[in-house]
N, C-alpha and C positions, 0 to 999 in steps of 0.2 A: 504494500500500500504506500502511496506517495505521502510525503510529509512526515514530520516527527511530532506533530501535535497530538497529545493524548486526550485532550478535551475533557479531562476529569472523569474518565470512564475506563473500565477494563477493556481488554482487547476485543472480547466477544461483544460487549455492549457497543463499543465504538464502531465495529464492523457492521452490526445490525442497524445502527443509526444511520451510517453513511449509505448503506444499501437502500434504506427506506427513503432517504432524502434524494438520492440520485434518481430513484424510480419516480418519485413525486415530481422532480424537476423535469424529467423527460416526458412525463404524462401531461403536465400543465404548462410547462414552458417558463415558469417563474415561481420562486419561493422567497419568503422573507425569513431570515434567521440571523444569528449573530455573525459578526465579521469573521471570526476564526473558523467557524463551521462552514461558512460560505466558501472560504479559500480551500478547505479540504474537499468539499463537494465539487468545486470547480475542477480540481485535478482529476477526480474520479470520473466525472461526467465527460470531460474531454477525452479521457482514455476510452470510454465506452463508445463515443461517437467516432473516434479514429478507428477503432476496431470494426465498427459497423460499416465503414465506408467500403470495405471489401466484403461482398455478400457471399460468404462460403459457409458450409455447414459447421466447420471448425470455429469460425468467428461467431456464428450464431450461438453455439454452445458455450463459448467463453462468456458472451454477454448474458446468456440465460443463467449462468452460474452466479452472476452478481445482481442483476436486475430481478426484482421479485415478482413481476407480473408478465405473463406471456404476451398479452395484448400490447403492452408498452414496448416489448422487444420487437414485435411486428411493426409497430409505428416507427420505431427507431430505424429499422432496416428499410422500410418502404417510403417514409416521408422525411425524416430528419436527416439521415446520413446523405441521401442524394442531394439535398439542399446545400450541403457543405462539400460537395465533391471536388470543387476547384480550390477550396480553401486549405491551407497548410496547417492551420491551428487557430486558436482563439475563437472557439465556438460559443463561449459564455462571457458574460459581463457581470462584474460585482460592483454594485453602487452602494456607497455608504449612505445611510439615511438618518444617522444621529443616535443618541442614546435611548435605551428602553426606559419607560417611565418607572417601572417598579424597582429595578436594581441598577440602572445606569449602564447596562451592558451595551457596547457599541453594536448597533444593528446594521444589516445590509440586505440588499435585494440581489439575488442572483437570477439571471435570466438568459435564455438562449438568444443569440443575436440573429 
């Protein structure tokens, strides 16, 4: 997994959280989360999109091992990845939106470009 941020969780919890957030990002195109989580999700989502740009059975199985919903994988291979076929990278954008009201954590929006 990219990055060395532990995000205050054990390895299994962190992996499960990132899988869910990447799936939600690919499903909806945009999520609002903390800045550090957004940076980790950005790295994993870009890896999934890069893998999906080559539509082979092996790549589909690699993505299915990480993304939790089959219909999201189908959407990734049929709609999202072909849109970025000519692009070398930078499929997502992280925009800071200021502190969260309750605890002051720095919030950000991550979205597909």
